[in-house]
C-alpha positions in Angstrom: -1.0 21.3 10.7 0.6 21.7 7.2 -0.9 20.1 4.1 2.0 17.7 3.9 1.7 16.6 7.5 -2.0 16.0 7.0 -1.2 14.0 4.0 1.5 12.0 5.8 -1.0 11.3 8.7 -3.6 9.9 6.1 -0.9 7.7 4.5 0.1 6.4 7.9 -3.5 5.7 8.9 -4.0 3.9 5.6 -0.9 1.8 6.3 -2.3 0.7 9.7 -5.5 -0.4 8.0 -3.6 -2.2 5.3 -1.7 -4.1 8.0 -4.8 -6.1 9.1 -4.9 -7.8 5.6 -2.4 -10.6 6.4 -4.3 -11.8 9.5 -7.8 -11.6 8.0 -6.7 -13.4 4.8 -5.1 -16.2 6.9 -8.3 -16.6 8.9 -10.5 -17.0 5.8 -10.5 -20.6 4.5 -10.9 -19.5 0.9 -8.3 -19.3 -1.9 -6.7 -15.9 -2.4 -8.5 -15.1 -5.6 -11.9 -15.6 -4.0 -10.9 -13.6 -0.9 -9.8 -10.7 -3.0 -13.0 -10.8 -5.2 -15.2 -10.8 -2.1 -13.3 -8.0 -0.3 -13.2 -5.7 -3.3 -16.9 -6.3 -4.0 -17.7 -5.1 -0.5 -15.3 -2.2 -0.8 -17.1 -1.0 -4.0 -20.2 -0.3 -1.9 -18.2 1.8 0.6 -16.4 3.6 -2.2 -19.7 4.4 -4.1 -21.1 5.9 -0.9 -18.0 8.0 -0.4 -17.8 9.2 -4.0 -21.5 10.3 -3.8 -21.0 12.0 -0.5 -18.1 14.1 -1.7 -19.7 14.6 -5.1 -16.7 13.2 -6.9 -17.5 12.0 -10.5 -16.0 8.8 -11.7 -13.5 9.4 -14.5 -12.2 7.2 -17.2 -9.2 7.6 -19.4 -6.0 5.7 -20.2 -4.2 7.0 -17.1 -7.1 6.1 -14.8 -7.1 2.6 -16.4 -3.4 2.3 -15.9 -3.9 3.2 -12.2 -6.8 0.7 -12.0 -4.6 -2.1 -13.3 -2.0 -1.2 -10.6 -4.6 -1.3 -7.9 -6.0 -4.5 -9.2 -2.6 -6.2 -9.5 -1.6 -5.2 -6.0 -4.8 -6.5 -4.5 -4.8 -9.9 -6.3 -1.1 -10.6 -6.0 -1.1 -9.8 -2.3 -4.1 -12.0 -1.5 -2.9 -14.9 -3.5 0.7 -14.7 -2.2 -0.6 -14.7 1.4 -2.1 -18.1 0.7 1.0 -19.5 -0.9 3.7 -18.2 1.5 4.0 -16.7 5.0 2.5 -13.3 5.8 6.1 -12.1 6.6 7.4 -13.2 3.2 4.5 -11.6 1.4 4.7 -8.2 3.1 8.5 -7.9 3.0 8.6 -8.6 -0.7 5.8 -6.2 -1.4 7.6 -3.6 0.6 10.2 -3.4 -2.2 7.8 -0.8 -3.6 9.9 2.2 -2.6 12.8 0.9 -4.6 10.5 0.6 -7.7 9.0 4.0 -7.0 12.5 5.5 -7.3 13.3 3.4 -10.4 10.0 4.3 -12.2 10.4 8.0 -11.2 13.8 8.0 -12.8 12.9 6.0 -15.9 9.5 7.5 -16.8 9.5 11.0 -15.1 13.3 11.7 -15.2 13.2 12.6 -11.5 16.5 12.0 -9.8 16.1 10.9 -6.2 17.7 13.0 -3.5 20.4 11.6 -1.3 18.0 11.6 1.7 15.5 9.5 -0.3 18.2 7.0 -1.3 19.6 6.7 2.2 16.2 6.3 3.8 15.1 3.7 1.2 18.3 1.7 2.0 17.7 2.0 5.8 14.0 1.1 5.6 14.4 -1.7 3.2 17.3 -3.1 5.1 15.3 -2.9 8.3 12.4 -4.8 6.7 14.8 -7.5 5.5 16.3 -7.7 9.0 12.7 -7.8 10.5 12.0 -11.0 8.5 15.4 -12.6 8.5 14.0 -15.5 10.6 11.3 -16.5 8.1 12.2 -15.1 4.7 13.1 -17.9 2.3 15.3 -16.3 -0.4 14.3 -17.5 -3.9 11.7 -19.8 -2.5 8.5 -20.5 -4.5 5.8 -19.0 -6.6 4.3 -17.2 -3.6 7.5 -15.2 -3.1 7.6 -14.3 -6.8 4.0 -13.1 -6.7 4.7 -11.1 -3.5 7.6 -9.4 -5.3 5.4 -8.6 -8.3 2.9 -7.1 -5.9 5.7 -4.7 -4.8 6.1 -3.6 -8.5 2.3 -2.9 -8.9 2.2 -1.2 -5.4 4.8 1.2 -6.7 2.4 2.1 -9.5 -0.3 2.9 -6.9 2.0 5.4 -5.2 2.8 7.0 -8.6 -0.9 7.5 -9.5 -0.8 11.2 -8.8 2.2 11.6 -11.1 0.3 10.4 -14.2 -1.1 13.1 -16.5 -4.8 13.6 -16.1 -5.0 10.9 -13.4 -7.6 10.5 -10.8 -6.5 8.1 -8.0 -9.9 7.4 -6.4 -11.4 6.6 -9.8 -8.5 4.2 -10.4 -9.2 2.6 -7.0 -12.9 2.2 -7.8 -12.3 0.7 -11.3 -9.5 -1.4 -10.0 -11.8 -3.0 -7.4 -14.4 -3.5 -10.1 -11.9 -5.5 -12.1 -10.8 -7.4 -9.0 -14.4 -8.3 -8.1 -15.2 -9.5 -11.6 -12.0 -11.6 -11.8 -12.7 -13.1 -8.3 -16.4 -13.9 -8.8 -15.9 -17.4 -10.4 -13.7 -18.4 -7.5 -16.2 -17.2 -4.9 -19.1 -19.3 -6.2 -16.9 -22.4 -5.8 -16.4 -21.8 -2.1 -18.5 -23.6 0.5 -17.6 -21.9 3.8 -19.8 -19.0 4.5 -19.8 -19.1 8.3 -20.0 -16.0 10.5 -16.2 -15.8 11.3 -15.5 -16.1 7.5 -17.9 -13.4 6.5 -16.9 -11.1 9.4 -13.3 -11.3 8.4 -14.3 -10.7 4.7 -16.4 -7.7 5.8 -13.5 -6.2 7.8 -11.2 -6.7 4.8 -13.6 -5.0 2.4 -14.7 -2.0 4.6 -11.4 -1.2 6.4 -8.4 -2.9 4.7 -9.5 -2.0 1.2 -12.1 0.9 1.1 -11.2 3.1 4.0 -7.5 2.4 3.5 -7.5 3.4 -0.1 -9.6 6.5 0.6 -7.1 7.7 3.1 -4.2 6.9 0.8 -5.8 8.8 -2.0 -6.4 11.8 0.3 -2.8 11.6 1.6 -1.2 11.4 -1.8 -2.6 14.8 -2.7 0.0 16.4 -0.4 2.6 13.7 0.0 5.3 12.9 -2.6 5.4 9.3 -3.8 8.7 8.4 -2.2 7.7 9.9 1.2 4.3 8.1 1.1 5.9 4.7 0.3 8.4 5.2 3.2 5.8 6.2 5.7 4.0 3.1 4.9 6.9 1.2 6.5 4.7 0.8 9.5 2.6 -1.8 7.5 5.3 -4.5 7.3 5.9 -4.1 11.0 2.3 -4.4 12.2 1.2 -7.1 9.6 3.4 -9.9 11.0 2.8 -8.8 14.6 -0.9 -9.2 14.2 -0.5 -12.6 12.5 1.9 -13.7 15.2 -0.5 -12.7 18.0 -3.7 -14.1 16.6 -2.6 -16.8 14.1 0.5 -18.2 15.8 3.3 -17.3 13.4 6.3 -16.7 15.7 8.5 -13.7 15.7 12.1 -13.7 16.9 14.7 -11.2 18.2 15.7 -10.2 14.7 12.1 -9.2 13.9 12.0 -6.8 16.9 15.3 -5.3 15.8 14.0 -4.8 12.3 10.9 -3.1 13.7 13.0 -0.5 15.5 15.1 0.1 12.4 12.0 0.7 10.2 10.2 2.9 12.7 13.3 5.0 13.5 14.1 5.3 9.8 10.7 6.7 8.9 10.5 9.0 11.9 14.0 10.5 11.3 13.2 10.9 7.6 10.0 12.8 8.3 11.8 15.0 10.9 14.4 16.0 8.4 11.7 16.4 5.7 9.7 18.8 8.0 12.8 20.9 8.6 13.5 21.2 4.9 9.9 22.3 4.3 10.2 25.4 6.6 9.8 28.8 4.9 13.5 29.5 4.9 14.0 26.5 2.7 11.3 27.5 0.1 13.8 28.6 -2.5 15.8 25.4 -2.2 12.6 23.3 -2.6 10.8 25.2 -5.2 10.2 22.2 -7.5 8.5 20.3 -4.6 6.2 23.3 -4.0 5.3 23.3 -7.6 4.6 19.6 -7.4 2.2 20.1 -4.4 0.5 23.0 -6.2 -0.1 20.9 -9.2 -1.5 18.0 -7.2 -3.8 20.2 -5.1 -5.2 22.2 -8.0 -5.5 19.0 -10.1 
């Protein structure tokens, strides 16, 4: 298996773990800020064990801090938005991230997107909108605005490896530290600490935050930002499905059609990408090879 395929698999697995967030957040009777503070505090324990096991020292510089703020912003905005609007609204608006990845790449890194990237972004984003056409309320409420802003910060997470002297896993750790500190005052005001609540919170912290971000950071070593954000298209498909099955939010025919569009768009994109990465295409993709070499050697 090539390095990029390994990276793509890790990003895909991370997206699956991310997808349980909507359901667990719905099941916990806390406000969004408290939920995020609790789950990131739990995630910090797992991340500390992982960092020690792989002998990865924590780093701190302005780029790590910028990445930490992106991680923190994504976590907080997603959790709060889930409590203020539907899971479908939250995830579809957050999934505008690929569009912001392309925009930020152009503005800050002067990287012009390929036609394949642009076409796939349009297909995937259109599929996501189609998926949630039954429930998305255009221009409705503060929750939708916060969800859209989470898409902006999520794009920053995908671009962590593009920052000079960055260290994604350190950004994740410090981002969770900030999230836990911000959420602590809200946690102490909560009164429901029953077994179902704490179990859901534990699942969020261990799997939906810690393991998912670890897999994402590993995957981003070999996966370009736009590719990673597109592969993550499985998340907005699974997230509302889980909420529908276990929390009762209904899905219609349009949602199923949208799911097919997203999945097929991602699959076709990666098939084409794999063909372009064959040895005979090395000369045509030299700049991407240099990108991978830079990321692997750090």
